C-alpha positions in Angstrom: 96.0 81.0 93.3 97.0 77.4 93.4 94.6 74.6 94.4 97.4 73.2 96.6 97.1 76.3 98.9 94.4 76.5 101.5 93.7 78.8 104.4 91.4 78.6 107.4 90.9 80.9 110.4 90.0 78.9 113.6 87.3 80.3 115.9 89.9 81.5 118.4 91.8 83.5 115.7 94.6 81.0 114.9 95.4 81.0 111.2 96.1 77.7 109.5 97.7 77.7 106.0 98.7 74.6 104.1 100.3 73.7 100.8 99.9 70.2 99.4 102.9 68.6 97.8 101.7 65.2 96.5 105.1 64.2 95.1 106.9 64.0 98.5 106.5 61.6 101.5 107.3 64.1 104.2 105.4 67.0 105.9 106.7 70.1 107.8 104.5 71.8 110.3 105.5 75.1 111.9 103.8 77.2 114.6 104.8 80.8 114.2 104.2 83.3 117.0 104.2 87.0 116.3 106.6 87.8 119.2 110.3 88.3 119.3 113.1 90.2 121.0 112.0 93.6 119.8 108.7 93.1 121.7 110.4 92.8 125.0 110.7 95.5 127.7 114.2 96.3 128.7 113.9 94.4 132.0 112.8 91.2 130.1 115.4 91.2 127.4 116.0 87.7 126.2 112.8 86.3 127.6 111.4 85.2 124.2 114.5 83.1 123.5 114.4 81.6 127.0 110.8 80.6 126.5 111.7 79.0 123.2 114.1 76.8 125.1 111.8 76.1 128.0 108.8 74.7 126.1 110.9 71.7 125.2 111.7 71.0 128.9 108.4 69.2 129.6 104.6 69.5 129.6 101.8 68.2 131.8 101.9 64.8 130.1 105.5 64.5 128.7 108.9 64.9 130.2 111.8 66.5 128.2 113.2 63.1 127.6 109.9 61.8 126.3 109.5 64.7 123.9 113.0 63.9 122.5 112.2 60.2 122.3 108.9 60.8 120.6 110.6 62.5 117.7 113.6 60.2 117.5 111.3 57.1 117.4 109.8 58.2 114.1 113.0 59.7 112.6 111.6 63.2 112.8 113.3 66.5 113.3 112.1 69.1 115.8 113.6 72.5 116.3 112.8 76.2 117.1 114.2 79.6 116.6 113.7 83.2 117.9 114.1 86.2 115.7 113.6 90.0 116.3 109.9 89.8 115.4 108.9 86.1 115.5 109.3 82.8 117.4 108.9 79.5 115.4 108.5 75.9 116.5 108.6 73.3 113.8 108.6 69.6 113.1 109.4 67.6 110.0 108.2 64.0 109.8 107.0 61.3 107.3 103.4 62.0 106.3 102.1 59.0 108.3 103.3 60.7 111.5 101.5 64.0 111.0 99.0 63.3 113.8 101.9 62.7 116.2 103.6 65.9 115.1 100.5 68.1 115.6 99.9 66.5 119.0 103.5 67.1 120.1 103.7 70.7 118.9 100.3 71.7 120.4 101.2 70.0 123.7 104.5 71.9 124.2 102.9 75.2 123.3 99.7 74.9 125.2 100.9 73.0 128.3 104.5 73.8 129.1 105.4 73.2 132.8 108.0 76.0 133.2 109.3 74.1 136.2 111.5 76.3 138.5 114.4 73.7 138.3 114.2 73.6 134.5 114.2 77.4 134.3 117.5 77.6 136.3 119.1 74.9 134.2 118.0 76.5 130.9 119.3 79.9 132.0 122.7 78.3 132.4 122.4 76.9 128.8 121.5 80.3 127.4 124.4 81.9 129.2 126.7 79.4 127.5 125.1 80.3 124.2 125.8 84.0 124.9 129.4 83.1 125.6 129.6 81.1 122.4 128.5 84.1 120.4 131.1 86.3 122.2 133.7 83.8 121.0 132.5 83.9 117.4 133.4 87.4 116.0 131.5 87.0 112.8 128.3 86.5 114.9 129.1 88.9 117.6 129.7 91.9 115.3 126.2 91.8 114.0 124.8 92.1 117.6 127.3 95.0 118.3 126.3 96.7 115.0 122.6 96.5 115.7 123.2 97.8 119.3 124.9 100.9 117.9 122.6 101.4 114.9 119.4 101.4 116.9 120.7 102.3 120.4 117.4 103.5 121.9 115.1 100.7 120.5 114.6 97.0 121.4 115.5 96.2 117.8 119.1 97.0 118.7 119.2 94.5 121.6 120.6 91.0 121.2 118.0 88.2 120.8 119.8 86.1 123.4 119.6 88.9 125.9 122.1 90.2 128.5 123.6 87.9 131.1 122.3 89.8 134.1 118.8 90.2 132.7 118.4 86.6 131.8 119.6 85.5 135.2 117.1 87.8 136.9 114.0 86.5 135.1 111.6 84.9 137.6 109.1 82.1 136.9 106.3 84.5 137.5 107.6 86.9 134.9 108.2 84.1 132.4 104.7 82.7 132.8 103.1 86.2 132.6 105.1 87.0 129.4 104.1 83.7 127.9 100.4 84.3 128.6 100.5 87.8 127.2 102.4 87.1 124.0 101.2 83.6 123.0 97.7 84.8 122.2 95.7 83.0 119.4 95.6 86.1 117.2 99.4 86.1 117.1 99.7 82.4 116.1 100.0 81.1 112.5 100.3 77.4 111.8 101.9 76.6 108.4 102.0 73.1 106.9 103.7 72.0 103.7 104.1 68.5 102.3 102.1 65.3 101.7 98.9 66.2 103.6 95.4 67.5 103.1 94.1 70.7 104.5 91.0 69.1 106.0 93.2 66.5 107.7 95.4 69.1 109.4 92.3 71.2 110.4 90.7 68.1 112.0 93.8 67.4 114.0 94.6 70.9 115.0 91.2 72.4 115.9 90.3 70.2 118.9 93.8 70.6 120.4 93.7 74.4 120.5 90.1 74.7 121.4 89.7 77.0 124.4 93.1 78.7 124.0 92.4 82.0 125.7 94.0 85.4 125.8 93.8 88.5 123.7 96.8 90.1 122.1 98.0 93.2 123.9 98.2 96.3 121.6 101.7 97.4 120.6 102.7 101.0 120.1 105.8 102.5 118.7 107.3 104.3 115.7 110.1 103.1 113.5 113.4 103.2 115.4 115.7 106.1 115.0 118.9 105.2 113.1 122.3 106.4 114.4 125.0 107.1 111.8 128.5 106.6 113.1 131.8 104.9 112.7 132.6 102.8 115.8 135.7 100.8 116.6 135.5 97.9 119.1 138.9 96.7 120.1 139.2 92.9 120.7 142.2 90.6 120.6 141.6 88.8 117.3 143.7 87.7 114.3 141.5 89.7 111.9 139.5 92.9 111.8 135.8 92.2 111.2 133.6 94.9 109.7 130.0 95.6 109.1 129.0 98.6 106.9 125.3 99.4 106.8 123.1 101.5 104.6 119.3 102.0 105.0 117.2 99.1 103.7 113.6 98.3 103.1 110.7 96.9 105.1 109.3 93.3 104.5 106.5 94.5 102.3 108.2 97.4 100.4 107.1 97.4 96.7 110.8 97.7 95.7 111.9 94.6 97.6 112.6 92.5 94.5 114.9 95.3 93.2 116.7 95.2 96.5 117.1 91.4 96.3 118.8 91.9 92.9 120.9 94.9 94.0 122.1 92.9 97.0 123.0 89.9 94.8 125.0 92.3 92.5 126.9 94.0 95.4 127.9 90.9 97.4 125.2 88.3 97.5 126.8 85.8 95.2 130.2 84.5 94.0 129.9 86.5 90.8 129.1 89.7 92.8 131.2 92.8 92.5 132.7 92.7 96.0 133.5 89.0 95.9 135.1 89.2 92.6 137.1 92.4 93.3 138.1 92.1 96.9 138.5 88.3 97.2 139.2 86.9 93.8 141.3 89.7 92.2 142.9 91.3 95.2 143.0 88.3 97.6 142.5 90.5 100.6 139.8 88.5 102.3 138.5 85.0 102.8 135.0 86.1 103.7 133.0 89.1 102.2 129.4 89.4 101.4 126.4 91.7 101.5 122.9 91.0 102.9 119.6 92.5 103.8 117.6 92.6 107.0 113.9 93.5 106.8 111.4 94.3 109.6 107.9 95.6 109.5 108.9 99.3 109.8 112.6 99.5 108.8 115.4 97.6 107.1 119.1 97.3 106.5 121.4 96.7 103.6 124.8 95.6 105.0 128.3 94.5 103.9 130.4 92.2 106.0 134.2 91.6 105.5 137.1 90.2 107.6 140.7 90.8 106.9 144.1 91.4 108.6 144.7 94.8 110.2 147.3 95.8 107.6 144.8 95.2 104.7 141.8 96.8 106.3 142.2 100.3 104.8 142.7 98.9 101.3 139.7 96.6 101.7 137.4 99.3 102.9 138.6 101.7 100.1 137.8 99.0 97.5 134.3 98.5 99.0 133.6 102.2 98.8 135.1 102.3 95.3 132.6 99.6 94.1 129.7 101.4 95.8 130.6 104.7 94.1 131.0 103.0 90.8 127.5 101.6 91.2 126.2 105.1 91.9 128.0 106.6 88.9 127.5 103.9 86.2 124.6 101.8 87.5 124.3 98.1 86.9 124.9 96.4 83.5 122.2 94.5 81.7 124.4 91.4 81.9 124.9 91.4 85.7 121.2 92.1 86.2 120.4 89.1 84.1 122.9 87.0 86.1 121.4 88.2 89.4 117.9 87.3 88.2 119.0 83.8 87.1 120.8 83.3 90.4 117.9 84.4 92.5 115.4 82.3 90.6 117.6 79.3 90.7 118.2 79.6 94.4 114.4 80.1 95.0 113.4 77.0 93.0 116.0 74.8 94.6 115.0 75.9 98.1 111.4 75.1 97.5 112.1 71.5 96.9 112.3 71.2 100.7 109.0 70.9 102.7 110.6 73.0 105.5 111.4 75.8 103.1 107.9 75.7 101.7 106.4 75.8 105.2 108.6 78.8 106.0 107.6 80.6 102.8 103.9 80.0 103.6 104.2 81.4 107.1 106.1 84.5 106.1 103.8 85.4 103.2 100.8 85.0 105.5 102.4 87.1 108.3 103.7 89.9 106.1 101.0 90.0 103.4 98.0 88.0 104.6 98.1 86.1 101.3 100.0 83.5 99.2 102.3 84.0 96.2 102.9 81.1 93.9 106.3 80.2 92.7 105.4 81.3 89.2 104.3 84.7 90.5 107.5 85.1 92.5 109.6 84.3 89.5 107.6 86.7 87.4 108.1 89.5 90.0 111.9 89.0 89.8 111.9 89.0 86.0 109.8 92.2 86.0 112.4 94.3 87.7 113.9 96.8 85.3 117.4 98.4 85.3 115.8 101.8 86.1 114.2 100.4 89.3 117.6 99.1 90.6 119.3 102.3 89.6 116.7 104.3 91.6 117.2 102.1 94.6 121.0 102.6 94.3 120.6 106.4 94.6 118.0 106.1 97.3 119.9 103.7 99.6 123.6 103.9 98.9 124.0 107.3 100.5 127.4 107.5 102.2 126.0 110.2 104.5 123.8 107.4 105.9 126.6 104.8 106.1 127.3 103.3 109.5 130.4 101.2 110.1 131.5 99.1 113.0 134.8 97.2 113.3 135.7 94.5 115.7 139.3 93.5 116.3 142.8 95.1 116.4 142.3 98.3 114.5 143.9 101.8 114.8 141.4 104.5 113.9 144.1 106.1 111.8 143.7 103.3 109.3 140.2 104.5 108.4 139.8 106.6 105.2 140.1 110.3 106.0 136.4 111.1 105.3 135.3 108.3 107.8 137.9 108.9 110.5 136.4 112.3 111.3 133.0 110.8 112.2 
């Protein structure tokens, strides 16, 4: 444990975690709420994301314009995002403006107006955001893939919601959802930068005192996974594809082996897929692999985009590389490169106060503890070839492979073993 890391639990249940970075002049503070799109009933799909927008529209003491001017006047940056399992509001400022940042963040989260006029305006903004995704195939395909992979679970629904559902959300429904979900026990405040734990605690505690509400219990098993090959026709210049294998949860003991396996498959410029499909064959501009992790399931996916005439060859090359991995495993050299790449990326990212803040919050939310940089680097180094090989045979099962394509594709261009699915 490092002396720079501190944790306190406030009387109402809010968790405060800080990491002191004396060599910088900035500080990042994030309020993380354990609520996201997968916690929404069907009739409220998209409400978490809409609330994320609405809290910036004004409070009992500040208008939306005043909120924006407050941040701009000190050169700060304020933003938010909604994911499947979390909503985060964060601010980055110079250390001298930390009191202002805490005051502003707690104000928008404790005292949002949710004015009827603002709700209707922001619904229109969200509808434009949905249309923007629909016009961006490399974003849209991930929503379509999740919808078909987890068809009977909120995890498969888009974070932005459906047009008709977003339009139907009433002020009463929004306020009720906000009260139910934004309970103290679901809130984590993470701070990284040039600040002291006691200073943040003194600023935060009186501002959240009296925050009421108990977290409603959540039930549900891990979502059932559908295995299929789906073709979505759309007038585009390219065929976009996502191919997905089972992945791991956030806290799986083998997660570091998965990070390395992903890096080797398609997570870097030296990866097998990038080198073979793009560099040697010139079939694509964009190809990569990635992971998605949740508290009860996960996904290891491959994304590629190519012209229709090249799709069959591209998919066959991807499957060829996957089969080669299963047959021969990874080499010592590429495992070493993957470790060096991951460690370098990790160390570079943690020079940012915002990245440090995000790391703090996720470690607390997922593990209830803190891992130092040295410990994370050691965990990466400790992964052996046998562990990666075991994960290859466990996850890269073509019987569990789901594929979705978006664009101008004839099903007859699929490899024979997939076309029958």
